[in-house]
C-alpha positions as CSV (number, residue, x, y, z in Angstrom):
1,X,0.0,0.0,0.0
2,X,1.3,3.4,-1.0
3,X,1.7,6.1,1.7
4,X,-0.3,9.1,0.4
5,X,-0.1,11.1,3.6
6,X,1.5,14.0,1.7
7,X,-1.3,14.2,-0.9
8,X,-2.6,17.5,0.6
9,X,0.7,19.2,0.0
10,X,1.8,20.5,-3.4
11,X,5.2,19.5,-4.6
12,X,6.2,23.0,-5.7
13,X,5.2,24.3,-2.3
14,X,7.4,21.9,-0.5
15,X,10.4,22.8,-2.6
16,X,9.8,26.5,-2.0
17,X,9.3,26.1,1.8
18,X,12.4,23.8,2.1
19,X,14.5,26.3,0.2
20,X,13.1,29.2,2.3
21,X,14.2,27.5,5.5
22,X,17.4,26.0,4.3
23,X,16.1,22.5,4.9
24,X,16.5,19.9,2.2
25,X,13.2,18.8,0.6
26,X,13.5,15.1,1.6
27,X,13.9,16.2,5.2
28,X,10.8,18.3,5.0
29,X,8.8,15.5,3.4
30,X,10.0,13.2,6.2
31,X,8.8,15.7,8.8
32,X,5.4,16.1,7.2
33,X,5.0,12.3,6.8
34,X,6.0,11.7,10.5
35,X,3.5,14.4,11.6
36,X,0.7,12.9,9.5
37,X,1.4,9.4,10.9
38,X,1.6,10.8,14.4
39,X,-1.9,12.2,14.1
40,X,-3.3,9.1,12.4
41,X,-1.8,6.8,15.1
42,X,-2.8,8.8,18.1
43,X,-5.7,9.4,18.4
44,X,-6.7,9.5,14.8
45,X,-7.5,12.3,12.4
46,X,-11.3,12.3,12.8
47,X,-11.1,11.9,16.6
48,X,-8.6,14.7,17.1
49,X,-10.5,17.1,14.8
50,X,-13.7,16.3,16.7
51,X,-12.0,17.0,20.0
52,X,-10.6,20.3,18.7
53,X,-14.0,21.3,17.3
54,X,-15.6,20.6,20.7
55,X,-12.8,22.3,22.7
56,X,-12.6,25.4,20.5
57,X,-16.4,25.5,19.6
58,X,-16.0,24.5,15.9
59,X,-13.6,27.3,15.1
60,X,-10.5,25.3,14.0
61,X,-12.0,23.9,10.8
62,X,-11.4,26.4,8.0
63,X,-12.4,24.0,5.3
64,X,-13.0,20.3,5.0
65,X,-12.9,18.3,1.8
66,X,-13.4,14.5,1.2
67,X,-9.6,14.1,1.6
68,X,-8.3,16.9,3.8
69,X,-8.9,19.0,6.9
70,X,-7.6,22.6,6.8
71,X,-7.4,23.8,10.4
72,X,-6.5,27.0,12.2
73,X,-5.4,26.1,15.8
74,X,-4.1,27.9,18.8
75,X,-0.3,27.9,18.7
76,X,0.0,25.8,21.9
77,X,-1.7,22.8,20.1
78,X,1.5,22.3,18.1
79,X,3.7,22.1,21.2
80,X,2.8,18.5,21.9
81,X,3.3,17.4,18.3
82,X,6.7,19.2,18.1
83,X,7.9,17.6,21.3
84,X,6.9,14.1,20.2
85,X,8.6,14.6,16.8
86,X,11.8,15.7,18.6
87,X,12.9,18.0,15.9
88,X,15.2,21.0,15.7
89,X,13.7,24.5,15.8
90,X,14.6,25.3,12.2
91,X,12.9,22.1,11.1
92,X,9.8,23.0,13.1
93,X,9.6,26.4,11.4
94,X,9.8,24.7,8.0
95,X,7.0,22.2,9.1
96,X,4.8,25.0,10.3
97,X,5.4,27.1,7.2
98,X,4.4,24.2,4.9
99,X,1.1,23.8,6.7
100,X,0.4,27.5,6.7
101,X,1.3,28.0,3.0
102,X,-0.8,25.0,2.0
103,X,-3.8,26.3,4.0
104,X,-3.4,29.7,2.5
105,X,-3.1,28.3,-1.0
106,X,-6.1,26.0,-0.9
107,X,-8.5,28.1,1.2
108,X,-7.3,31.7,0.9
109,X,-7.4,31.9,4.7
110,X,-4.7,33.4,6.9
111,X,-3.9,32.8,10.5
112,X,-3.8,35.1,13.5
113,X,-0.9,36.0,15.7
114,X,-1.5,33.2,18.2
115,X,-2.6,30.6,15.7
116,X,-0.9,27.9,13.6
117,X,-2.2,26.1,10.6
118,X,-2.5,22.4,10.3
119,X,-3.4,20.4,7.1
120,X,-4.4,16.8,7.8
121,X,-5.0,14.0,5.3
122,X,-8.3,12.3,6.2
123,X,-8.0,8.6,6.6
């Protein structure tokens, strides 16, 4: 079975973001893949989005397609994911930037000062 966890992310966007943060593209792809797997494995995409919608009164979901959730979350939500991924600060900035750029590209939405984007492949 092929891992399509990066399907929500445009190839040209990943190349641009990697270059912008002086991270090689395979490293960025690996970080994105690990993050998507992390969400799928614990507690699951649908479950965590439901939890965030309940906790934040439905506000996190910017857009939902059959394949992807586009979310705007409070910045602290990323802390747990970043800790579990155990990545360098520069890699984290590239990871966050990839999510933000893809959200902006696909939805036209921006994020606030204390928010972070998250793009999640559904199932």
